[in-house]
C-alpha positions as CSV (number, residue, x, y, z in Angstrom):
1,X,80.3,-76.4,-102.0
2,X,79.1,-74.7,-105.1
3,X,81.4,-71.8,-105.9
4,X,78.7,-70.3,-108.1
5,X,76.3,-69.9,-105.2
6,X,75.5,-66.4,-104.0
7,X,75.9,-67.6,-100.4
8,X,79.6,-68.2,-101.0
9,X,81.5,-64.9,-100.6
10,X,84.8,-64.1,-102.3
11,X,86.5,-64.2,-98.9
12,X,85.2,-67.8,-98.4
13,X,86.6,-68.7,-101.8
14,X,90.0,-67.3,-101.0
15,X,90.0,-69.1,-97.6
16,X,89.0,-72.4,-99.1
17,X,91.6,-72.1,-101.9
18,X,94.2,-71.3,-99.3
19,X,93.2,-74.4,-97.2
20,X,93.4,-76.7,-100.2
21,X,96.8,-75.4,-101.0
22,X,98.1,-76.0,-97.5
23,X,96.5,-79.5,-97.3
24,X,98.5,-80.3,-100.5
25,X,101.7,-80.0,-98.5
26,X,100.7,-83.1,-96.5
27,X,101.9,-85.2,-99.5
28,X,98.5,-85.0,-101.2
29,X,99.3,-83.7,-104.7
30,X,95.8,-84.7,-105.8
31,X,94.4,-81.9,-103.6
32,X,96.7,-79.5,-105.4
33,X,95.3,-80.7,-108.7
34,X,91.7,-80.3,-107.5
35,X,92.6,-76.8,-106.2
36,X,94.1,-75.8,-109.5
37,X,91.2,-77.0,-111.6
38,X,88.4,-76.0,-109.2
39,X,89.6,-72.4,-108.7
40,X,90.9,-71.7,-112.2
41,X,87.8,-69.8,-113.3
42,X,87.8,-67.8,-110.0
43,X,91.4,-66.7,-110.5
44,X,91.6,-66.2,-114.3
45,X,88.2,-65.9,-115.9
46,X,85.9,-64.0,-113.4
47,X,85.9,-60.2,-113.1
48,X,88.5,-58.7,-110.9
49,X,87.6,-58.8,-107.2
50,X,89.5,-58.4,-103.9
51,X,91.5,-61.5,-103.1
52,X,91.6,-62.7,-106.7
53,X,95.4,-62.2,-106.8
54,X,95.7,-64.7,-103.9
55,X,93.6,-67.2,-105.7
56,X,95.7,-66.8,-108.8
57,X,98.9,-67.4,-106.8
58,X,97.4,-70.5,-105.1
59,X,96.1,-71.9,-108.4
60,X,99.5,-71.5,-110.1
61,X,101.5,-72.9,-107.2
62,X,99.0,-75.8,-106.8
63,X,99.3,-76.6,-110.5
64,X,103.1,-76.5,-110.4
65,X,103.2,-78.6,-107.2
66,X,100.9,-81.2,-108.7
67,X,103.0,-81.3,-111.9
68,X,106.2,-81.8,-110.0
69,X,104.7,-84.6,-107.9
70,X,103.4,-86.3,-111.0
71,X,106.7,-86.1,-112.8
72,X,108.5,-87.4,-109.7
73,X,106.1,-90.3,-109.3
74,X,106.2,-91.3,-112.9
75,X,110.0,-91.1,-112.9
76,X,110.1,-93.4,-109.8
77,X,107.8,-95.9,-111.4
78,X,109.9,-96.0,-114.6
79,X,113.2,-96.3,-112.7
80,X,111.9,-99.0,-110.4
81,X,110.4,-100.9,-113.2
82,X,113.7,-100.9,-115.2
83,X,115.9,-101.8,-112.2
84,X,113.8,-104.1,-110.1
85,X,115.6,-107.3,-111.1
86,X,119.0,-105.7,-110.8
87,X,118.3,-104.4,-107.3
88,X,117.5,-108.0,-106.1
89,X,116.2,-108.4,-102.6
90,X,116.2,-104.6,-101.9
91,X,113.6,-104.2,-104.6
92,X,111.6,-107.1,-103.3
93,X,111.4,-105.4,-99.9
94,X,110.2,-102.2,-101.6
95,X,107.4,-103.8,-103.5
96,X,104.4,-105.9,-102.6
97,X,101.7,-107.7,-104.5
98,X,98.0,-107.6,-103.8
99,X,96.6,-110.9,-104.7
């Protein structure tokens, strides 16, 4: 969907932004990142329109959610990498190799 198209109304943009935000709760932080990037202009650059405050809210919350997931994921990778040997068989059960 091209957000710049005249066929896409502001209500459709708010609805799509809302849907992407809700989909992100299904452990899909990448969708939150896409939502924050894709709708940033609509929420913060374009002229004021009805529903823009909702888009701003969803963009900010999507960006925060994506950042939190990214920090958590990187933290887990670092912790696991540093402790894999010490955790022994438990770490082996948590990991797998694709060969």
